[in-house]
C-alpha positions as CSV (number, residue, x, y, z in Angstrom):
1,M,0.0,0.0,0.0
2,T,1.5,3.3,-1.1
3,E,1.8,5.9,1.6
4,T,0.3,9.3,0.9
5,N,-1.0,12.2,2.9
6,N,-4.2,10.3,3.1
7,H,-2.5,7.2,4.5
8,Y,-2.8,6.6,8.3
9,D,-1.5,3.9,10.6
10,Y,-5.0,3.6,12.2
11,I,-8.3,4.9,11.1
12,I,-11.3,4.9,13.5
13,V,-14.7,5.1,11.8
14,G,-17.4,6.7,14.0
15,A,-16.8,9.1,16.9
16,G,-19.3,7.6,19.3
17,A,-18.5,5.9,22.6
18,A,-16.3,3.1,21.2
19,G,-14.5,5.3,18.6
20,L,-13.7,8.1,21.0
21,M,-12.8,5.7,23.8
22,L,-10.3,4.0,21.6
23,A,-8.9,7.3,20.2
24,T,-8.4,8.7,23.7
25,A,-6.8,5.5,24.9
26,M,-4.3,5.8,22.1
27,A,-3.8,9.5,22.9
28,Q,-2.9,8.7,26.5
29,D,-0.5,5.9,25.6
30,S,3.0,6.9,24.5
31,F,3.2,3.7,22.4
32,F,1.1,5.4,19.8
33,D,2.8,8.8,19.8
34,H,4.5,8.2,16.5
35,S,1.4,6.6,14.8
36,K,-0.7,8.7,12.4
37,I,-4.3,8.3,13.6
38,L,-7.6,9.5,11.9
39,V,-11.1,9.6,13.4
40,L,-13.9,10.0,10.9
41,D,-17.6,10.9,11.7
42,K,-20.3,12.6,9.6
43,D,-21.3,14.8,12.6
44,P,-19.2,17.5,14.4
45,K,-20.4,16.0,17.7
46,N,-21.5,19.3,19.1
47,V,-25.0,18.4,20.2
48,N,-26.4,16.3,23.0
49,D,-27.8,13.5,20.9
50,R,-27.8,10.7,23.6
51,T,-27.1,9.8,27.2
52,W,-25.3,6.8,28.6
53,C,-26.2,5.3,32.0
54,F,-24.4,2.6,34.0
55,W,-24.0,1.3,37.5
56,E,-20.7,1.4,39.3
57,K,-19.1,0.9,42.7
58,G,-17.3,3.9,44.0
59,D,-15.3,6.3,41.9
60,G,-14.8,5.7,38.1
61,Q,-12.9,6.9,35.1
62,F,-15.9,9.0,33.9
63,D,-16.8,10.7,37.1
64,H,-15.5,14.1,35.9
65,I,-18.2,14.1,33.2
66,V,-21.0,12.4,35.2
67,S,-24.0,14.7,35.1
68,Y,-26.2,13.0,37.7
69,E,-26.1,9.9,39.8
70,W,-28.6,8.0,42.0
71,S,-28.2,5.8,45.0
72,Q,-31.8,4.6,44.9
73,I,-33.9,3.0,42.2
74,N,-37.5,1.9,41.9
75,F,-38.9,-1.1,40.1
76,T,-42.6,-1.4,39.4
77,G,-44.3,-4.4,37.9
78,K,-48.0,-5.3,37.4
79,Q,-48.4,-6.6,41.0
80,F,-45.2,-5.4,42.7
81,S,-43.4,-2.1,43.3
82,K,-40.4,-1.4,45.5
83,D,-37.8,1.2,46.2
84,Y,-34.2,0.0,46.6
85,N,-31.0,1.4,48.1
86,I,-28.4,0.1,45.7
87,N,-25.3,0.7,47.9
88,P,-22.4,0.1,47.2
89,Y,-23.5,0.9,43.6
90,T,-24.6,4.2,42.2
91,Y,-26.4,4.6,38.9
92,K,-24.6,7.2,36.8
93,M,-25.5,9.3,33.8
94,V,-23.1,10.8,31.2
95,K,-24.5,13.2,28.6
96,G,-23.3,12.6,25.1
97,L,-22.2,16.2,24.6
98,D,-20.0,16.2,27.7
99,F,-18.4,13.0,26.6
100,Y,-17.7,14.3,23.1
101,K,-16.2,17.6,24.4
102,D,-14.0,15.9,26.9
103,S,-12.7,13.4,24.3
104,L,-12.2,15.8,21.4
105,T,-10.4,18.3,23.7
106,L,-7.9,15.7,24.5
107,L,-7.5,14.5,20.8
108,S,-7.0,18.1,19.7
109,S,-3.9,18.3,21.9
110,K,-2.2,15.5,20.0
111,E,-0.5,16.4,16.7
112,N,-0.6,12.9,15.4
113,I,-4.4,12.4,15.8
114,H,-6.8,14.0,13.4
115,F,-10.6,14.3,13.6
116,K,-12.4,14.9,10.3
117,I,-16.1,15.5,9.7
118,E,-16.8,13.2,6.7
119,E,-19.5,10.6,6.0
120,V,-18.0,7.2,5.3
121,V,-19.8,5.4,2.5
122,Q,-17.6,2.4,2.0
123,I,-14.8,0.4,3.7
124,I,-12.9,-2.0,1.4
125,E,-10.6,-4.7,2.5
126,K,-7.4,-4.9,0.5
127,E,-4.5,-7.4,0.6
128,D,-2.2,-5.0,2.4
129,G,-4.7,-2.8,4.3
130,A,-8.1,-1.1,3.8
131,V,-9.5,1.8,1.8
132,I,-12.1,4.1,3.1
133,N,-14.3,6.1,0.7
134,T,-16.1,9.1,2.1
135,L,-18.4,11.4,0.2
136,N,-15.4,13.7,-0.6
137,C,-12.2,11.8,-0.2
138,Q,-10.4,8.4,0.0
139,Y,-8.2,7.3,2.9
140,E,-5.9,4.3,3.4
141,S,-4.8,2.4,6.5
142,K,-3.3,-0.9,7.5
143,Q,-5.8,-1.1,10.3
144,V,-9.4,0.2,10.4
145,F,-11.6,0.2,13.5
146,N,-15.3,0.5,12.5
147,S,-17.9,1.4,15.0
148,I,-20.8,2.1,12.6
149,F,-23.5,-0.5,13.4
150,S,-25.9,-2.1,10.9
151,Y,-28.6,-4.7,11.6
152,E,-28.2,-6.2,8.1
153,Q,-25.9,-9.1,8.8
154,A,-27.5,-10.1,12.1
155,K,-31.0,-10.1,10.6
156,K,-30.0,-12.3,7.7
157,Q,-29.5,-15.3,10.0
158,S,-32.1,-17.2,12.1
159,K,-29.9,-19.1,14.6
160,Y,-29.9,-16.3,17.1
161,P,-32.9,-14.1,17.8
162,V,-32.5,-10.4,17.1
163,L,-34.5,-8.1,19.3
164,E,-34.2,-4.3,19.5
165,Q,-34.2,-2.2,22.5
166,H,-36.0,0.8,21.0
167,F,-37.1,3.9,22.8
168,L,-38.1,7.5,22.7
169,G,-36.9,9.7,25.5
170,W,-38.0,13.2,26.4
171,H,-36.0,15.5,28.6
172,I,-38.7,17.7,30.1
173,K,-39.1,20.7,32.4
174,T,-42.3,21.6,34.3
175,D,-43.5,24.2,36.7
176,Q,-44.8,21.5,39.1
177,S,-42.6,19.7,41.7
178,V,-43.5,16.1,40.8
179,F,-40.2,14.2,40.6
180,N,-38.0,12.7,43.4
181,P,-34.4,13.6,42.3
182,K,-32.9,11.0,44.7
183,R,-34.5,8.0,43.0
184,A,-34.4,6.8,39.5
185,T,-37.2,4.6,38.1
186,Y,-35.3,1.7,36.6
187,M,-38.3,-0.1,35.1
188,D,-42.0,0.6,35.3
189,F,-44.0,-2.1,33.8
190,S,-47.4,-0.8,35.0
191,I,-48.1,0.6,31.5
192,P,-50.0,-1.4,28.9
193,Q,-47.8,-4.2,27.5
194,K,-49.8,-4.8,24.2
195,G,-48.2,-8.2,23.7
196,N,-44.6,-6.9,24.1
197,T,-42.1,-6.1,26.8
198,R,-42.7,-2.4,27.4
199,F,-41.6,-0.2,30.3
200,M,-41.0,3.4,31.4
201,Y,-37.6,4.6,32.6
202,V,-37.4,7.9,34.6
203,L,-34.2,9.7,35.5
204,P,-35.1,12.8,37.6
205,F,-32.6,15.7,37.7
206,S,-34.6,17.8,40.1
207,E,-38.2,18.0,41.3
208,R,-39.2,19.7,38.1
209,E,-36.9,18.2,35.5
210,A,-36.4,14.6,34.3
211,L,-35.6,12.3,31.4
212,I,-38.5,9.9,30.7
213,E,-38.1,7.1,28.2
214,Y,-40.6,4.7,26.7
215,T,-38.7,1.5,26.0
216,L,-39.5,-1.8,24.3
217,F,-37.6,-5.1,24.0
218,S,-39.2,-6.4,20.8
219,Q,-38.4,-7.3,17.1
220,N,-40.1,-4.3,15.5
221,K,-40.1,-0.6,16.0
222,L,-43.3,1.4,16.4
223,P,-44.6,4.4,14.5
224,E,-43.1,7.5,16.2
225,K,-46.6,8.7,17.3
226,E,-47.1,5.6,19.4
227,Y,-44.0,6.4,21.5
228,S,-45.1,10.0,21.9
229,D,-48.7,9.0,22.9
230,A,-47.4,6.6,25.5
231,L,-45.1,9.3,27.1
232,E,-47.9,11.8,27.2
233,E,-50.3,9.3,28.8
234,Y,-47.6,8.3,31.4
235,L,-46.8,11.8,32.4
236,K,-50.5,12.6,32.7
237,E,-51.5,9.5,34.7
238,N,-48.5,9.1,36.9
239,F,-47.5,12.7,37.5
240,G,-50.6,14.7,36.7
241,L,-48.6,16.6,34.0
242,K,-50.4,18.1,31.0
243,S,-48.1,21.1,30.6
244,Y,-44.3,20.8,30.3
245,T,-41.5,21.8,28.0
246,I,-39.6,19.2,26.0
247,V,-36.0,20.3,26.1
248,E,-34.5,17.5,24.1
249,K,-35.6,14.3,22.4
250,E,-33.6,11.1,22.2
251,Y,-34.7,8.3,19.8
252,G,-32.6,5.1,19.6
253,S,-32.4,1.4,18.8
254,I,-29.9,-0.9,20.5
255,P,-29.4,-4.5,19.3
256,M,-30.1,-7.3,21.7
257,T,-28.7,-10.5,20.2
258,C,-26.1,-13.2,20.6
259,Y,-25.2,-13.1,16.9
260,D,-21.5,-13.4,16.5
261,F,-20.5,-10.0,15.1
262,S,-16.8,-11.0,14.9
263,K,-17.8,-12.9,11.7
264,N,-17.9,-9.5,10.0
265,N,-14.2,-8.7,10.9
266,S,-11.4,-9.1,8.4
267,R,-7.7,-9.0,8.6
268,H,-7.5,-5.2,8.3
269,I,-11.0,-4.2,9.4
270,F,-12.1,-4.8,13.0
271,N,-15.5,-3.8,14.3
272,I,-15.7,-2.2,17.8
273,G,-18.5,-1.1,20.1
274,T,-22.0,-2.1,19.2
275,A,-20.8,-3.0,15.7
276,G,-18.4,-5.5,17.2
277,G,-21.0,-7.1,19.5
278,W,-19.7,-5.3,22.6
279,A,-23.2,-4.4,23.8
280,K,-24.5,-6.7,26.5
281,P,-26.9,-8.9,24.6
282,S,-29.5,-9.2,27.3
283,T,-29.7,-5.5,28.2
284,G,-28.2,-3.5,25.4
285,Y,-25.9,-1.7,27.8
286,A,-22.8,-0.9,25.9
287,F,-21.0,2.0,27.5
288,M,-19.2,0.2,30.3
289,S,-18.7,-3.0,28.4
290,T,-17.0,-0.9,25.7
291,A,-14.9,0.8,28.4
292,N,-13.8,-2.6,29.7
293,M,-12.9,-3.8,26.2
294,I,-10.8,-0.9,25.1
295,P,-7.8,-1.6,27.4
296,K,-7.8,-5.2,26.1
297,L,-7.8,-4.0,22.5
298,V,-5.0,-1.6,23.1
299,H,-3.0,-4.4,24.8
300,H,-3.5,-6.6,21.8
301,L,-2.3,-3.9,19.5
302,K,0.8,-3.1,21.5
303,A,1.7,-6.8,22.0
304,N,0.9,-7.6,18.3
305,I,-1.6,-10.3,19.4
306,P,-4.3,-11.3,16.8
307,L,-7.4,-9.3,17.5
308,S,-9.5,-12.4,16.9
309,N,-8.5,-13.5,20.4
310,L,-10.7,-10.7,21.8
311,N,-14.0,-12.3,20.9
312,R,-14.4,-15.3,23.1
313,K,-17.7,-16.6,24.5
314,N,-18.0,-17.2,28.2
315,R,-20.8,-18.7,30.3
316,F,-22.6,-15.3,30.5
317,W,-23.0,-15.4,26.7
318,Y,-25.1,-18.5,27.2
319,Y,-27.2,-16.9,30.0
320,D,-27.9,-14.0,27.6
321,L,-28.9,-16.3,24.8
322,L,-31.3,-18.1,27.1
323,L,-33.0,-14.9,28.2
324,L,-33.2,-13.6,24.6
325,D,-34.7,-16.9,23.5
326,V,-37.4,-16.5,26.1
327,L,-38.1,-12.9,25.2
328,A,-38.2,-13.7,21.4
329,Q,-40.6,-16.6,21.9
330,K,-42.8,-15.1,24.7
331,N,-42.3,-11.4,24.4
332,H,-45.4,-10.6,26.3
333,L,-44.0,-12.4,29.4
334,G,-41.1,-10.0,29.8
335,H,-42.7,-7.9,32.6
336,Y,-43.4,-11.1,34.6
337,L,-39.8,-12.3,34.2
338,F,-38.3,-9.0,35.4
339,Q,-40.8,-8.7,38.2
340,S,-39.9,-12.2,39.4
341,I,-36.2,-11.2,39.6
342,F,-36.7,-7.9,41.5
343,E,-39.3,-9.4,43.8
344,K,-37.1,-12.3,44.9
345,R,-33.5,-10.9,44.6
346,D,-31.7,-7.7,45.4
347,P,-30.7,-5.4,42.6
348,Q,-27.1,-5.5,43.7
349,L,-26.9,-9.2,42.8
350,L,-28.5,-8.4,39.4
351,F,-26.0,-5.6,38.7
352,K,-23.1,-7.9,39.7
353,F,-24.5,-10.6,37.4
354,L,-25.0,-8.2,34.5
355,S,-21.4,-6.9,35.0
356,E,-20.3,-10.6,34.7
357,K,-18.6,-10.6,38.1
358,T,-20.7,-13.2,39.9
359,S,-19.6,-16.6,41.0
360,F,-21.4,-19.7,39.6
361,P,-23.4,-20.3,42.8
362,E,-24.6,-16.7,42.7
363,E,-25.6,-17.1,39.1
364,I,-27.7,-20.3,39.9
365,Y,-29.3,-18.4,42.8
366,L,-30.3,-15.6,40.6
367,I,-31.5,-17.8,37.7
368,F,-33.7,-19.7,40.2
369,S,-35.7,-16.5,40.7
370,C,-36.9,-16.7,37.1
371,P,-40.0,-18.6,35.9
372,K,-38.5,-22.1,35.8
373,Y,-41.0,-23.7,33.4
374,Q,-40.4,-21.2,30.6
375,F,-36.6,-21.3,31.0
376,I,-36.4,-25.1,31.1
377,R,-38.7,-25.3,28.0
378,T,-36.6,-22.7,26.2
379,L,-33.3,-24.4,27.1
380,I,-34.6,-27.7,25.7
381,K,-35.5,-26.1,22.5
382,R,-32.1,-24.4,22.2
383,I,-30.3,-27.6,22.8
384,A,-32.4,-29.3,20.2
385,Y,-31.8,-26.5,17.7
């Protein structure tokens, strides 16, 4: 591959969580000081287009940009509702814009790292590297990291179910003091399920300001009006709100699948973040799982270890698969499944389990809180597949 001004040692496609975490990790490691690095994104990353939330014990690497945090959560089901103190965990929120500013400020201080606002239309694997075509230019690199996600490959197969965690969120302000800023509503299944797994998610910033999201775990998105109608009804019925200002809207879809995204990697093109299957299949949470994967990826690059070694299944992958099989086959029972877990077990154990830090006995104890008949039936079907 001929080296030109448009040739880079590493190119990162997409300046979202994964792309910027990788770029900042490289910026902070002297190993990459003499590497020419390019980050490409179609947007300048100057608007607050998303939020990321995660649970964590004690201090963390993103605390300097955490906007809000909660030490209490609520779970509400059809026949059960409870407030929980989640100590030693806190539930933290990072605004997308704060993350972008923090990351891009660091990258701008490095002469060897460049951020360009260009839309990537094609990434082509070559014998000695990869070529990236944007709307305006062409770039070359021996190693490309792609974080642009597409459902296309996952939905072409039938071995693993592909659900979407799709949602519409409203950041609202109101003149009435109706929210409890000390407590986040983690899941509220009291709303009509309509044959799916549907819940509300409420993150209060003050007594008069909150982010409310209408979320589904299902195979198909809804018309946008259905999300809006559900949010309006919830605010009216649960908080008595008819008048409020919508400050920001956030619409999104996160894959929930055990499909092996590493199949889409090639010698010179490696998918990261959601595109690489780094989102937790059973929850869609990707921010902290990506933060945990980035140091491993950097280590592999520095030690010249094949990147294929990064994608290895563990027992938690099989737990995720079992849950997704249940939700795919009996989507209307999702509220009952989650209510059973929260009614019988503490959220601290669930958070530890979802962080993949539990022992095997703890995992069995948690799994036994789930509806046994449905899980056993689903397990038998999966084994027989």
